[in-house]
TIZAMI-893077 format. One record per residue: residue number from 1; residue in one letter; x, y, z of N, C-alpha, C, CB in turn. Coordinates in nm, 3 decimals. Glycine has a CB too. Example, Ala and Ser with C-alpha at 12.3 -4.5 7.8 and 13.67 -1.06 7.14 Angstrom:
BEGIN
   pos   code       n.x       n.y       n.z      ca.x      ca.y      ca.z       c.x       c.y       c.z      cb.x      cb.y      cb.z
     1      a     1.319    -0.569     0.780     1.230    -0.450     0.780     1.320    -0.330     0.780     1.131    -0.447     0.905
     2      s     1.285    -0.225     0.708     1.367    -0.106     0.714     1.290     0.003     0.787     1.408    -0.060     0.572
END
This chain:
BEGIN
   pos   code       n.x       n.y       n.z      ca.x      ca.y      ca.z       c.x       c.y       c.z      cb.x      cb.y      cb.z
     1      m    -1.487     1.882    -0.814    -1.489     1.836    -0.701    -1.365     1.677    -0.679    -1.656     1.813    -0.683
     2      f    -1.281     1.730    -0.575    -1.157     1.600    -0.602    -1.179     1.554    -0.433    -0.938     1.669    -0.659
     3      r    -1.186     1.402    -0.379    -1.193     1.371    -0.273    -1.065     1.241    -0.276    -1.347     1.345    -0.241
     4      l    -0.989     1.235    -0.137    -0.914     1.143    -0.123    -1.010     1.001    -0.087    -0.812     1.192    -0.021
     5      i    -0.962     0.861    -0.175    -1.069     0.789    -0.132    -0.940     0.628    -0.116    -1.234     0.793    -0.271
     6      q    -0.991     0.553    -0.087    -0.952     0.443     0.003    -0.994     0.300    -0.134    -1.070     0.450     0.186
     7      l    -0.956     0.202    -0.118    -1.000     0.130    -0.188    -0.964    -0.046    -0.108    -0.940     0.179    -0.332
     8      h    -0.991    -0.105    -0.067    -0.996    -0.250    -0.010    -1.085    -0.377    -0.050    -1.026    -0.233     0.116
     9      t    -1.114    -0.461    -0.025    -1.207    -0.581    -0.091    -1.273    -0.624    -0.008    -1.151    -0.695    -0.150
    10      d    -1.407    -0.720    -0.010    -1.482    -0.746     0.036    -1.503    -0.886    -0.038    -1.563    -0.647     0.044
    11      s    -1.428    -0.972     0.050    -1.486    -1.160    -0.052    -1.486    -1.139    -0.195    -1.690    -1.230    -0.026
    12      g    -1.365    -1.043    -0.158    -1.267    -1.031    -0.341    -1.341    -0.954    -0.440    -1.247    -1.200    -0.442
    13      v    -1.443    -0.856    -0.403    -1.473    -0.749    -0.453    -1.405    -0.615    -0.456    -1.563    -0.741    -0.414
    14      p    -1.384    -0.537    -0.490    -1.305    -0.416    -0.481    -1.448    -0.348    -0.435    -1.213    -0.356    -0.631
    15      r    -1.431    -0.256    -0.281    -1.455    -0.142    -0.264    -1.388    -0.020    -0.175    -1.551    -0.163    -0.240
    16      i    -1.516     0.119    -0.256    -1.440     0.202    -0.241    -1.537     0.320    -0.125    -1.390     0.246    -0.394
    17      g    -1.381     0.377    -0.033    -1.463     0.461     0.075    -1.413     0.554     0.026    -1.454     0.450     0.234
    18      v    -1.512     0.695     0.052    -1.405     0.819     0.008    -1.416     0.936     0.137    -1.462     0.905    -0.168
    19      d    -1.305     1.001     0.118    -1.301     1.078     0.220    -1.369     1.180     0.216    -1.198     1.108     0.247
    20      a    -1.416     1.264     0.394    -1.516     1.368     0.359    -1.452     1.496     0.312    -1.605     1.399     0.480
    21      d    -1.308     1.554     0.326    -1.278     1.641     0.277    -1.272     1.700     0.135    -1.209     1.636     0.319
    22      g    -1.319     1.791     0.068    -1.299     1.778    -0.084    -1.214     1.873    -0.101    -1.419     1.793    -0.178
    23      y    -1.161     1.914    -0.255    -1.071     2.005    -0.279    -1.106     2.022    -0.397    -0.940     1.980    -0.256
    24      v    -1.035     2.146    -0.421    -1.099     2.229    -0.537    -0.971     2.153    -0.692    -1.079     2.462    -0.486
    25      s    -0.879     2.105    -0.643    -0.791     2.075    -0.769    -0.737     1.896    -0.758    -0.638     2.199    -0.764
    26      a    -0.686     1.845    -0.871    -0.683     1.700    -0.822    -0.525     1.742    -0.759    -0.702     1.549    -0.963
    27      r    -0.416     1.839    -0.816    -0.294     1.834    -0.779    -0.275     1.971    -0.612    -0.200     1.872    -0.947
    28      a    -0.384     1.970    -0.520    -0.425     2.000    -0.403    -0.459     1.859    -0.347    -0.536     2.103    -0.405
    29      a    -0.552     1.779    -0.384    -0.593     1.657    -0.323    -0.431     1.571    -0.356    -0.758     1.585    -0.405
    30      l    -0.395     1.531    -0.412    -0.263     1.502    -0.439    -0.165     1.486    -0.303    -0.215     1.615    -0.533
    31      a    -0.107     1.643    -0.337    -0.050     1.712    -0.214    -0.073     1.687    -0.082    -0.076     1.824    -0.216
    32      h    -0.217     1.640    -0.063    -0.234     1.581     0.069    -0.260     1.434     0.096    -0.335     1.645     0.124
    33      y    -0.289     1.410    -0.037    -0.291     1.238     0.012    -0.126     1.190     0.018    -0.389     1.118    -0.131
    34      r     0.002     1.274    -0.061     0.132     1.251     0.016     0.164     1.268     0.117     0.210     1.292    -0.011
    35      t     0.088     1.367     0.198     0.145     1.379     0.346     0.086     1.228     0.411     0.074     1.538     0.441
    36      a     0.011     1.114     0.350    -0.027     0.999     0.423    -0.042     0.891     0.337    -0.144     1.018     0.497
    37      p     0.019     0.854     0.241    -0.008     0.777     0.129    -0.038     0.645     0.142     0.086     0.782     0.051
    38      a    -0.007     0.601     0.344    -0.043     0.438     0.371    -0.181     0.433     0.393     0.031     0.366     0.505
    39      t    -0.266     0.588     0.433    -0.410     0.576     0.447    -0.502     0.560     0.346    -0.451     0.671     0.503
    40      y    -0.464     0.653     0.217    -0.581     0.665     0.105    -0.504     0.576    -0.015    -0.623     0.853     0.051
    41      f    -0.618     0.533    -0.094    -0.551     0.444    -0.218    -0.520     0.593    -0.326    -0.694     0.293    -0.304
    42      a    -0.599     0.653    -0.359    -0.592     0.741    -0.511    -0.656     0.884    -0.458    -0.707     0.660    -0.665
    43      v    -0.669     0.975    -0.573    -0.781     1.079    -0.533    -0.873     1.065    -0.646    -0.729     1.241    -0.514
    44      g    -1.003     1.097    -0.588    -1.105     1.023    -0.671    -1.195     1.172    -0.745    -1.219     0.901    -0.551
    45      r    -1.219     1.185    -0.865    -1.276     1.297    -0.935    -1.424     1.288    -0.902    -1.246     1.294    -1.091
    46      f    -1.491     1.377    -0.894    -1.667     1.352    -0.881    -1.738     1.457    -0.938    -1.728     1.346    -0.725
    47      d    -1.839     1.450    -0.978    -1.920     1.512    -1.067    -2.000     1.592    -0.969    -1.999     1.417    -1.162
    48      h    -2.089     1.722    -1.007    -2.170     1.799    -0.920    -2.287     1.722    -0.868    -2.215     1.919    -0.986
    49      e    -2.299     1.609    -0.927    -2.394     1.529    -0.857    -2.333     1.405    -0.715    -2.466     1.448    -0.990
    50      g    -2.158     1.380    -0.700    -2.140     1.376    -0.627    -2.094     1.198    -0.657    -2.231     1.448    -0.551
    51      t    -2.126     1.170    -0.812    -2.091     1.035    -0.854    -1.919     1.053    -0.862    -2.175     0.990    -1.014
    52      l    -1.853     0.954    -0.807    -1.715     0.910    -0.872    -1.715     0.909    -1.031    -1.678     0.758    -0.824
    53      t    -1.586     0.956    -1.132    -1.612     0.876    -1.232    -1.472     0.926    -1.288    -1.758     0.895    -1.316
    54      e    -1.359     0.925    -1.213    -1.203     0.936    -1.226    -1.139     0.878    -1.106    -1.153     1.086    -1.241
    55      v    -1.023     0.762    -1.131    -0.979     0.751    -1.039    -0.758     0.810    -1.046    -1.042     0.593    -1.012
    56      i    -0.732     0.888    -0.993    -0.616     0.940    -1.023    -0.498     0.857    -0.950    -0.621     1.085    -0.988
    57      l    -0.422     0.817    -1.022    -0.301     0.684    -0.891    -0.222     0.837    -0.901    -0.165     0.460    -0.982
    58      d    -0.112     0.802    -0.789    -0.007     0.824    -0.780     0.094     0.821    -0.877     0.010     0.774    -0.709
    59      p     0.181     0.899    -0.895     0.260     0.792    -1.036     0.443     0.734    -0.984     0.287     0.937    -1.233
    60      i     0.366     0.745    -0.835     0.540     0.668    -0.804     0.520     0.564    -0.723     0.667     0.766    -0.716
    61      c     0.609     0.434    -0.751     0.630     0.284    -0.709     0.584     0.311    -0.543     0.819     0.216    -0.739
    62      g     0.472     0.253    -0.501     0.499     0.208    -0.362     0.417     0.305    -0.299     0.652     0.206    -0.311
    63      l     0.401     0.313    -0.128     0.339     0.355    -0.065     0.382     0.461     0.005     0.302     0.279    -0.017
    64      d     0.496     0.468     0.014     0.565     0.600     0.095     0.683     0.649    -0.008     0.644     0.551     0.267
    65      g     0.690     0.604    -0.172     0.772     0.667    -0.243     0.906     0.648    -0.232     0.750     0.774    -0.231
    66      a     0.967     0.566    -0.156     1.110     0.512    -0.129     1.151     0.482    -0.224     1.134     0.411    -0.050
    67      c     1.063     0.405    -0.313     1.143     0.316    -0.431     1.203     0.434    -0.559     1.009     0.185    -0.514
    68      q     1.111     0.535    -0.586     1.084     0.679    -0.702     1.095     0.658    -0.783     1.145     0.792    -0.719
    69      r     1.081     0.503    -0.845     1.091     0.481    -1.003     0.928     0.491    -1.014     1.174     0.313    -1.067
    70      p     0.892     0.534    -1.173     0.755     0.577    -1.166     0.686     0.452    -1.171     0.709     0.675    -1.275
    71      a     0.559     0.431    -1.161     0.473     0.334    -1.103     0.394     0.291    -1.253     0.367     0.403    -0.964
    72      s     0.400     0.159    -1.288     0.327     0.137    -1.366     0.210     0.029    -1.391     0.395     0.141    -1.427
    73      v     0.245    -0.010    -1.278     0.084    -0.174    -1.268     0.026    -0.127    -1.133     0.157    -0.416    -1.234
    74      i    -0.056    -0.209    -1.106    -0.134    -0.234    -0.959    -0.078    -0.378    -0.874    -0.319    -0.257    -0.994
    75      h    -0.101    -0.391    -0.801    -0.114    -0.497    -0.730    -0.216    -0.616    -0.709    -0.102    -0.451    -0.646
    76      a    -0.234    -0.703    -0.816    -0.380    -0.746    -0.814    -0.445    -0.762    -0.708    -0.402    -0.851    -0.868
    77      k    -0.385    -0.746    -0.552    -0.480    -0.790    -0.464    -0.485    -0.707    -0.327    -0.453    -0.932    -0.441
    78      t    -0.342    -0.640    -0.348    -0.335    -0.531    -0.231    -0.390    -0.392    -0.299    -0.164    -0.510    -0.169
    79      y    -0.333    -0.382    -0.438    -0.366    -0.253    -0.513    -0.279    -0.155    -0.481    -0.499    -0.200    -0.489
    80      e    -0.172    -0.209    -0.461    -0.027    -0.099    -0.430     0.000    -0.073    -0.570     0.134    -0.173    -0.342
    81      r     0.075     0.080    -0.600     0.136     0.081    -0.658     0.251     0.029    -0.732     0.126     0.122    -0.632
    82      l     0.337     0.000    -0.821     0.441    -0.059    -0.846     0.534    -0.044    -0.968     0.406    -0.162    -0.835
    83      c     0.653    -0.070    -0.964     0.692     0.010    -1.065     0.730    -0.135    -1.134     0.812     0.140    -1.034
    84      e     0.834    -0.194    -1.289     0.821    -0.331    -1.329     0.908    -0.373    -1.239     0.848    -0.372    -1.473
    85      r     0.993    -0.323    -1.201     1.093    -0.419    -1.117     1.037    -0.431    -1.035     1.221    -0.392    -1.075
    86      c     0.991    -0.373    -0.952     0.958    -0.367    -0.791     0.779    -0.521    -0.814     0.892    -0.107    -0.723
    87      a     0.739    -0.488    -0.941     0.644    -0.599    -0.978     0.680    -0.702    -0.978     0.593    -0.598    -1.080
    88      k     0.827    -0.752    -0.997     0.817    -0.876    -1.100     0.816    -0.973    -0.991     0.948    -0.901    -1.223
    89      g     0.706    -1.061    -1.023     0.720    -1.205    -0.963     0.560    -1.243    -0.907     0.848    -1.207    -0.822
    90      l     0.522    -1.088    -0.912     0.362    -1.022    -0.863     0.268    -1.078    -0.924     0.329    -0.870    -0.891
    91      e     0.149    -1.100    -0.878     0.031    -1.055    -0.955    -0.014    -0.951    -0.974    -0.054    -1.093    -0.928
    92      v    -0.039    -0.905    -1.068    -0.053    -0.738    -1.097    -0.169    -0.727    -1.203     0.104    -0.661    -1.169
    93      l    -0.177    -0.582    -1.189    -0.310    -0.568    -1.266    -0.257    -0.429    -1.402    -0.464    -0.506    -1.125
    94      t    -0.211    -0.376    -1.511    -0.192    -0.261    -1.566    -0.323    -0.165    -1.539    -0.159    -0.287    -1.710
    95      v    -0.262    -0.023    -1.563    -0.404     0.083    -1.521    -0.523     0.068    -1.558    -0.402     0.212    -1.563
    96      p    -0.557     0.023    -1.700    -0.649    -0.028    -1.768    -0.734    -0.135    -1.710    -0.596    -0.064    -1.870
    97      q    -0.643    -0.241    -1.680    -0.708    -0.339    -1.657    -0.829    -0.318    -1.486    -0.579    -0.456    -1.660
    98      l    -0.692    -0.256    -1.415    -0.807    -0.177    -1.306    -0.898    -0.087    -1.331    -0.754    -0.106    -1.213
    99      a    -0.906    -0.014    -1.453    -1.027     0.067    -1.479    -1.126    -0.068    -1.483    -1.019     0.173    -1.633
   100      r    -1.145    -0.145    -1.602    -1.212    -0.198    -1.597    -1.286    -0.308    -1.460    -1.172    -0.220    -1.688
   101      r    -1.166    -0.346    -1.383    -1.214    -0.417    -1.234    -1.298    -0.281    -1.180    -1.055    -0.474    -1.105
   102      l    -1.271    -0.190    -1.173    -1.357    -0.106    -1.085    -1.461    -0.039    -1.154    -1.281    -0.006    -1.016
   103      g    -1.490    -0.047    -1.270    -1.560     0.015    -1.351    -1.550     0.137    -1.389    -1.649     0.005    -1.323
   104      i    -1.481     0.252    -1.303    -1.432     0.374    -1.349    -1.301     0.369    -1.435    -1.414     0.457    -1.235
   105      a    -1.298     0.500    -1.487    -1.194     0.548    -1.569    -1.059     0.604    -1.441    -1.270     0.687    -1.680
   106      c    -0.934     0.508    -1.494    -0.854     0.539    -1.413    -0.743     0.603    -1.462    -0.830     0.447    -1.350
   107      r    -0.622     0.698    -1.389    -0.527     0.744    -1.495    -0.406     0.740    -1.385    -0.566     0.907    -1.579
   108      l    -0.259     0.773    -1.414    -0.165     0.757    -1.326    -0.149     0.937    -1.351    -0.030     0.629    -1.362
   109      a    -0.102     1.015    -1.210    -0.121     1.171    -1.264     0.000     1.185    -1.292    -0.177     1.293    -1.169
   110      p     0.035     1.291    -1.332     0.145     1.327    -1.443     0.289     1.284    -1.281     0.123     1.567    -1.534
   111      s     0.416     1.287    -1.361     0.494     1.236    -1.274     0.534     1.370    -1.195     0.609     1.149    -1.340
   112      v     0.557     1.361    -1.091     0.675     1.462    -1.007     0.794     1.419    -0.931     0.612     1.537    -0.900
   113      a     0.842     1.356    -0.978     0.965     1.346    -0.892     1.046     1.212    -0.994     0.919     1.298    -0.696
   114      r     1.205     1.255    -0.993     1.293     1.159    -1.058     1.339     1.013    -0.928     1.446     1.266    -1.116
   115      f     1.346     0.929    -1.015     1.393     0.831    -0.953     1.544     0.839    -0.850     1.401     0.745    -1.063
   116      r     1.550     0.792    -0.772     1.636     0.811    -0.641     1.757     0.712    -0.702     1.549     0.752    -0.471
   117      q     1.897     0.735    -0.712     1.985     0.640    -0.730     2.097     0.704    -0.567     2.059     0.647    -0.922
   118      t     2.156     0.503    -0.545     2.261     0.554    -0.425     2.392     0.509    -0.512     2.245     0.462    -0.242
   119      s     2.496     0.523    -0.405     2.689     0.487    -0.487     2.594     0.345    -0.518     2.910     0.464    -0.337
   120      l     2.531     0.267    -0.499     2.512     0.113    -0.623     2.449     0.110    -0.693     2.474    -0.009    -0.599
   121      g     2.390     0.255    -0.702     2.288     0.241    -0.836     2.128     0.238    -0.800     2.322     0.088    -0.921
   122      l     2.077     0.141    -0.835     1.920     0.155    -0.819     1.929     0.093    -0.709     1.811     0.095    -0.925
   123      r     1.787     0.128    -0.613     1.711     0.088    -0.495     1.716    -0.069    -0.573     1.539     0.181    -0.455
   124      a     1.783    -0.196    -0.444     1.752    -0.324    -0.445     1.558    -0.317    -0.400     1.873    -0.410    -0.323
   125      p     1.491    -0.389    -0.490     1.332    -0.399    -0.483     1.299    -0.528    -0.341     1.263    -0.465    -0.675
   126      s     1.372    -0.444    -0.245     1.386    -0.593    -0.084     1.246    -0.563    -0.087     1.496    -0.563     0.128
   127      g     1.157    -0.423    -0.076     1.006    -0.461    -0.076     0.932    -0.563    -0.159     0.943    -0.355    -0.106
   128      n     0.971    -0.596    -0.280     0.908    -0.716    -0.357     0.938    -0.850    -0.298     0.958    -0.719    -0.502
   129      r     1.069    -0.833    -0.234     1.099    -0.992    -0.215     1.017    -1.014    -0.086     1.276    -1.039    -0.194
   130      i     1.030    -0.893     0.019     0.956    -0.933     0.145     0.787    -0.971     0.099     0.966    -0.794     0.264
   131      a     0.738    -0.932     0.042     0.622    -0.901    -0.027     0.616    -1.092    -0.098     0.648    -0.735    -0.158
   132      r     0.698    -1.131    -0.128     0.680    -1.263    -0.202     0.708    -1.336    -0.099     0.766    -1.297    -0.330
   133      e     0.773    -1.318     0.032     0.842    -1.426     0.151     0.737    -1.444     0.236     0.980    -1.370     0.246
   134      f     0.694    -1.366     0.267     0.644    -1.302     0.367     0.531    -1.416     0.391     0.602    -1.145     0.335
   135      a     0.406    -1.491     0.311     0.308    -1.593     0.378     0.413    -1.740     0.441     0.176    -1.648     0.237
   136      d     0.509    -1.738     0.358     0.592    -1.865     0.387     0.675    -1.847     0.527     0.701    -1.895     0.258
   137      h     0.721    -1.735     0.547     0.826    -1.742     0.596     0.785    -1.642     0.754     0.943    -1.693     0.478
   138      v     0.683    -1.576     0.784     0.661    -1.497     0.910     0.662    -1.597     1.013     0.527    -1.412     0.913
   139      h     0.637    -1.729     1.015     0.658    -1.783     1.122     0.806    -1.834     1.159     0.569    -1.875     1.123
   140      d     0.895    -1.764     1.097     1.045    -1.823     1.112     1.098    -1.698     1.189     1.140    -1.860     0.950
   141      p     1.139    -1.753     1.322     1.151    -1.606     1.401     1.313    -1.580     1.300     1.169    -1.617     1.638
   142      a     1.387    -1.653     1.283     1.494    -1.571     1.222     1.489    -1.490     1.097     1.590    -1.648     1.201
   143      w     1.341    -1.515     1.005     1.341    -1.451     0.882     1.265    -1.315     0.949     1.258    -1.543     0.748
   144      r     1.210    -1.294     1.060     1.139    -1.203     1.141     1.223    -1.084     1.181     1.087    -1.272     1.259
   145      s     1.310    -1.146     1.223     1.453    -1.060     1.279     1.540    -0.986     1.190     1.557    -1.153     1.340
   146      e     1.530    -1.067     1.042     1.560    -1.004     0.939     1.493    -0.895     0.870     1.574    -1.079     0.873
   147      l     1.341    -0.900     0.861     1.274    -0.828     0.830     1.257    -0.705     0.931     1.181    -0.898     0.799
   148      c     1.292    -0.687     1.094     1.274    -0.633     1.146     1.394    -0.472     1.115     1.257    -0.723     1.246
   149      a     1.496    -0.575     1.111     1.670    -0.515     1.072     1.653    -0.427     0.969     1.793    -0.636     1.009
   150      e     1.597    -0.492     0.856     1.547    -0.399     0.727     1.430    -0.264     0.755     1.466    -0.515     0.615
   151      l     1.343    -0.321     0.861     1.248    -0.211     0.833     1.317    -0.084     0.928     1.074    -0.259     0.880
   152      a     1.394    -0.121     0.995     1.471    -0.027     1.070     1.574     0.093     1.013     1.542    -0.109     1.145
   153      t     1.599     0.034     0.897     1.682     0.111     0.806     1.667     0.147     0.651     1.787     0.052     0.813
   154      s     1.528     0.068     0.628     1.499     0.141     0.494     1.402     0.108     0.483     1.566     0.127     0.376
   155      p     1.338     0.221     0.398     1.179     0.297     0.449     1.098     0.201     0.310     1.166     0.546     0.428
   156      i     1.191     0.095     0.250     1.094     0.010     0.141     1.041    -0.079     0.167     1.138    -0.038     0.041
   157      a     1.115    -0.131     0.282     1.084    -0.241     0.345     0.939    -0.259     0.367     1.152    -0.244     0.458
   158      l     0.908    -0.130     0.479     0.763    -0.117     0.488     0.688    -0.165     0.408     0.725    -0.013     0.491
   159      n     0.700    -0.096     0.280     0.591    -0.146     0.143     0.597    -0.329     0.136     0.670    -0.067    -0.048
   160      g     0.666    -0.377     0.117     0.685    -0.510     0.145     0.603    -0.583     0.259     0.816    -0.520     0.170
   161      l     0.638    -0.519     0.410     0.533    -0.520     0.495     0.393    -0.525     0.454     0.547    -0.423     0.563
   162      l     0.348    -0.421     0.402     0.206    -0.418     0.351     0.150    -0.481     0.261     0.175    -0.324     0.317
   163      i     0.222    -0.484     0.161     0.161    -0.596     0.067     0.169    -0.718     0.141     0.237    -0.615    -0.076
   164      g     0.239    -0.792     0.163     0.269    -0.910     0.198     0.178    -0.922     0.329     0.422    -0.929     0.212
   165      a     0.139    -0.867     0.457     0.016    -0.876     0.528    -0.121    -0.863     0.448     0.021    -0.773     0.628
   166      g    -0.144    -0.779     0.334    -0.284    -0.729     0.266    -0.316    -0.850     0.163    -0.268    -0.563     0.176
   167      a    -0.236    -0.932     0.100    -0.228    -1.038     0.031    -0.260    -1.189     0.112    -0.096    -1.026    -0.027
   168      l    -0.279    -1.129     0.227    -0.263    -1.273     0.295    -0.416    -1.312     0.266    -0.212    -1.276     0.482
   169      s    -0.475    -1.398     0.230    -0.626    -1.464     0.247    -0.676    -1.486     0.384    -0.635    -1.605     0.181
   170      h    -0.813    -1.496     0.427    -0.878    -1.472     0.565    -0.825    -1.625     0.633    -1.075    -1.443     0.557
   171      r    -0.775    -1.702     0.576    -0.767    -1.875     0.613    -0.614    -1.903     0.627    -0.837    -1.990     0.471
   172      q    -0.525    -1.817     0.550    -0.410    -1.756     0.589    -0.400    -1.690     0.740    -0.388    -1.659     0.490
   173      v    -0.450    -1.569     0.747    -0.441    -1.471     0.851    -0.476    -1.594     1.000    -0.577    -1.319     0.816
   174      l    -0.553    -1.683     0.926    -0.603    -1.727     1.102    -0.502    -1.827     1.128    -0.782    -1.809     1.132
   175      d    -0.460    -1.881     1.041    -0.366    -2.004     1.054    -0.241    -1.940     1.129    -0.321    -2.077     0.896
   176      l    -0.215    -1.828     1.025    -0.051    -1.743     1.070    -0.101    -1.644     1.223     0.019    -1.589     0.894
   177      y    -0.195    -1.646     1.270    -0.235    -1.494     1.360    -0.122    -1.533     1.467    -0.434    -1.469     1.443
   178      p    -0.101    -1.617     1.510     0.011    -1.633     1.641     0.114    -1.532     1.613     0.092    -1.793     1.655
   179      a     0.190    -1.595     1.481     0.317    -1.558     1.415     0.308    -1.413     1.364     0.349    -1.657     1.297
   180      l     0.174    -1.395     1.320     0.180    -1.203     1.293     0.195    -1.116     1.405     0.037    -1.134     1.230
   181      c     0.118    -1.198     1.526     0.087    -1.097     1.660     0.256    -1.120     1.737    -0.085    -1.172     1.789
   182      t     0.299    -1.221     1.682     0.479    -1.215     1.733     0.530    -1.111     1.623     0.590    -1.400     1.714
   183      l     0.553    -1.120     1.511     0.602    -1.045     1.463     0.585    -0.850     1.509     0.565    -1.099     1.348
   184      g     0.418    -0.864     1.479     0.388    -0.723     1.561     0.416    -0.674     1.699     0.267    -0.707     1.565
   185      d     0.495    -0.752     1.822     0.553    -0.744     1.916     0.709    -0.696     1.851     0.531    -0.874     1.996
   186      e     0.739    -0.780     1.779     0.858    -0.770     1.732     0.915    -0.654     1.651     0.868    -0.869     1.672
   187      l     0.806    -0.552     1.564     0.848    -0.485     1.459     0.911    -0.350     1.578     0.708    -0.452     1.327
   188      p     1.003    -0.286     1.478     1.074    -0.158     1.526     0.975    -0.049     1.567     1.168    -0.099     1.413
   189      d     0.985    -0.005     1.707     0.880     0.109     1.765     0.821     0.180     1.699     0.919     0.194     1.837
   190      s     0.884     0.253     1.626     0.798     0.360     1.504     0.721     0.280     1.408     0.907     0.458     1.399
   191      v     0.777     0.181     1.360     0.691     0.129     1.257     0.521     0.101     1.326     0.772    -0.022     1.197
   192      r     0.541     0.009     1.446     0.452    -0.039     1.541     0.355     0.054     1.556     0.509    -0.073     1.662
   193      t     0.393     0.189     1.615     0.313     0.325     1.621     0.258     0.358     1.546     0.358     0.421     1.636
   194      d     0.303     0.327     1.398     0.260     0.393     1.272     0.152     0.309     1.262     0.360     0.400     1.144
   195      l     0.154     0.188     1.219     0.037     0.072     1.218    -0.054     0.085     1.312     0.083    -0.066     1.237
   196      r    -0.035     0.092     1.436    -0.145     0.111     1.578    -0.220     0.206     1.499    -0.080     0.183     1.753
   197      r    -0.198     0.307     1.490    -0.191     0.473     1.443    -0.315     0.467     1.305     0.015     0.531     1.371
   198      a    -0.243     0.374     1.215    -0.323     0.312     1.134    -0.457     0.235     1.148    -0.255     0.249     1.091
   199      t    -0.445     0.179     1.264    -0.575     0.077     1.233    -0.695     0.189     1.284    -0.573    -0.101     1.344
   200      a    -0.719     0.300     1.310    -0.826     0.374     1.341    -0.889     0.415     1.209    -0.788     0.487     1.429
   201      r    -0.745     0.369     1.067    -0.828     0.332     0.955    -0.846     0.242     0.919    -0.813     0.366     0.871
   202      p    -0.930     0.127     0.928    -0.928    -0.007     0.885    -0.930    -0.060     0.776    -0.998    -0.057     0.921
   203      l    -0.957     0.010     0.661    -0.984    -0.002     0.504    -0.859     0.015     0.460    -1.086     0.104     0.433
   204      s    -0.750     0.107     0.526    -0.607     0.164     0.449    -0.527     0.027     0.461    -0.511     0.316     0.542
   205      p    -0.390     0.056     0.390    -0.319    -0.101     0.381    -0.232    -0.087     0.504    -0.214    -0.142     0.223
   206      a    -0.222     0.031     0.573    -0.143     0.022     0.676    -0.243    -0.018     0.789    -0.062     0.150     0.696
   207      g    -0.330    -0.048     0.809    -0.463    -0.022     0.884    -0.468    -0.205     0.873    -0.614     0.103     0.791
   208      v    -0.521    -0.217     0.765    -0.525    -0.362     0.746    -0.404    -0.495     0.817    -0.516    -0.361     0.592
   209      a    -0.292    -0.407     0.752    -0.171    -0.450     0.838    -0.152    -0.468     0.956    -0.091    -0.390     0.832
   210      g    -0.193    -0.326     1.043    -0.177    -0.349     1.156    -0.272    -0.445     1.228    -0.171    -0.240     1.203
   211      l    -0.425    -0.459     1.181    -0.477    -0.535     1.232    -0.458    -0.652     1.228    -0.554    -0.519     1.219
   212      r    -0.415    -0.708     1.092    -0.357    -0.869     1.086    -0.227    -0.895     1.188    -0.298    -0.908     0.913
   213      l    -0.156    -0.788     1.216    -0.039    -0.798     1.305    -0.075    -0.789     1.468     0.061    -0.681     1.264
   214      g    -0.206    -0.797     1.487    -0.276    -0.794     1.605    -0.259    -0.634     1.729    -0.216    -0.942     1.671
   215      m    -0.287    -0.551     1.598    -0.265    -0.389     1.696    -0.411    -0.355     1.681    -0.142    -0.235     1.617
   216      l    -0.441    -0.289     1.823    -0.562    -0.223     1.793    -0.534    -0.043     1.837    -0.695    -0.310     1.891
   217      n    -0.560     0.062     1.809    -0.534     0.238     1.799    -0.627     0.194     1.938    -0.609     0.377     1.629
   218      s    -0.509     0.241     2.023    -0.536     0.352     2.154    -0.531     0.442     2.187    -0.507     0.356     2.228
END
């Protein structure tokens, strides 16, 4: 039996949440996962007693697949999948290191897509830059304006927003909360709507970001 799982941290300790719906195959579970990748962390394999025995990760970088490069590592705080290029400068875990941290076998699912190229070559890792700059620049109106412009035109920028907001410590959230709420109000309508809806699942990466940006599902 396979189920979709969520992963969040509680005082630095990873905690796993399990969706109620079950699937007969990993392929079927992954197909459903890819319809809402910001909501879930991965697919879990469960034995006949309902014990989680394996975590199966989507093989594509990022929450929304915009990068399209093969994922190779996991962000050490937000647990997002990243390729080597997007992981540059970030604190990451290898898949075996993730397995040791969770105490459960972990693997990447077989690749299902080739990475995308544009006339400028491979996509630049704007999400990586946004994630690195987030804590130090979210108070800056000019930086927020540039971020919102990127969010309106580049899907991969949302990945950086989710990683950056999710990686904030509790103290940083308290210190930056006025600026975070201001950013929440300034986001493009479509992004704000998606994040507000995601707060119904507060342990998902998008739900965490939505709540930290002062949003509530209504």
